[in-house]
N, C-alpha and C positions, 0 to 999 in steps of 0.2 A: 106565638112566634115570640123568639127568646132574639137579642140581640150579640150572638153568636157568628166572629168571622169567619167566610167561608176560605177568602184566598186575602191574597199583598198582591200588588204586583209594584215593584219599584223600580224605576230608570234610573240608570246608572250612566256614568260617561262612555266607563271604559269597560267591558264584559268580558273581561279574559282578566285585567287584574282585579275585578269585583271577583270572581269564580274564587279565587287563592284563598281570598278573608272567609266570603261565605259559605266552603266550604268549610272551614275551622268552624265558625260561627255558629250556625245552626245544627253542626254537630253536637256542641256545648248545649246546644238545647235540646236534644235527643233527636234530631230530624236524622233519617237513617240515609246514608248518600248513595250507597246500591239505589235508594228509590227517586234519585236525582234523573230528570230529564232536561233536553234541549230539542229546541224546537225553533223555526221560521214561523213569522204569519204574516206572509206577502202582503196581506190586503192592507195591511198595517204598516211597512216596511220595518220591521222591528226582529230583534234576535231575544230570544226567551233561555233562560235556565231556570228549570222549576223544581225547587224542594218540596218534598213529603213529607208528611207527619200526619197521622191518622187523626189531629185536631186542626191543624192549619194547613195550608198549600200557601207556600209563596214564592214569586215569583222573580228575577233580577231581568229587565228588560235592557235592550241598548236605543239610544235614542233616536232621536230623528235627524237625519245628517245635516239640518239646521241646528240644530241645537246642541250639536255634540260637546261646542266650545265653550255654552253658557257655565257660568256659577254656579253652584249647588248652594243653593240656602234655603234653610225650613222658615225664612221669614216672609218669603217670596209670597204672593198669594196662588192659592193651590196646590203650595206645597205640604205636607207634614211636617208638622214641627219637630216631633220623635215618636218613636214606639218602643212603647214599654212590655218587658214580655215578665210573667209574673214566678217570681218563684214560688217554694215551695217551704224554708226555711230561711235564717240571716246565713246559715252552711252556706246554702245552693249559692249564694248569693256570691261568698267568701270566698268558695272555690270555683267558682267560676271566674273573680280576679285575674288572676297567672294565668289564667287558658286565654280570656280575652285579650291580656298582650301580647301571649305567643303568636296570638291570630293576627297582630300588627295594630291594634287598636289605637286608636288615638284616647286617653284617660283624659275624661273630661271632672269629673269626680269621684273620687274612689269609695269605695264601700265604708258605709258610714250610715245613721242615721239622720234627718234631714226632717226636723222638726216642723223646719217652716211648709210640708205637705202634709205633717200629721204626726202624733207623740211617737205613733210606730212604725215611722214612712224608714226604711233599713232598705238602703240601692247603694248602684255604681250607674255609672253616667259613663258614656263614651260614644267614639263617634268611631267609623268605618274609615276604608283609606282613603274618601273619596269627603268626608263630611257629613255624611248623614247622621244624625246624634238616634240612639237607645238605650233603653234603662234593662235591665234587669233589677226586680223588686221585689221585696218582701214584706208585707203588711197586711198583720190578722185582723179580722174584721166578723165582725157580730152580725152581716147581712149575706 
């Protein structure tokens, strides 16, 4: 087996607001918005928007009614701290930067080298409209 992620489901507070952002963000990552689908999972009481790419499916889910006003925080138990997407070059990270700003993201740290993560670690850190943290990173590796 290989540690390849098939799909990720992310719960947001406001599905409509999130869709506007994720349509722009995932297009930057190469998702074909024509493959986007919407649905409802009645058994678990949530709506979902799925973004499909040949390498990964990402679903954006509505919250349970009891949690809809909870604060999103990456340091809560069970929360994802952040998700990093791999770029093929430093230029890809740089090219994504203005598009990420245009999508409405909050820039946490602009594209630059982050030697605390590795001598060739070049990344952009940002949050979506609700504070979920993401990264686009290029790091040449020899393995």
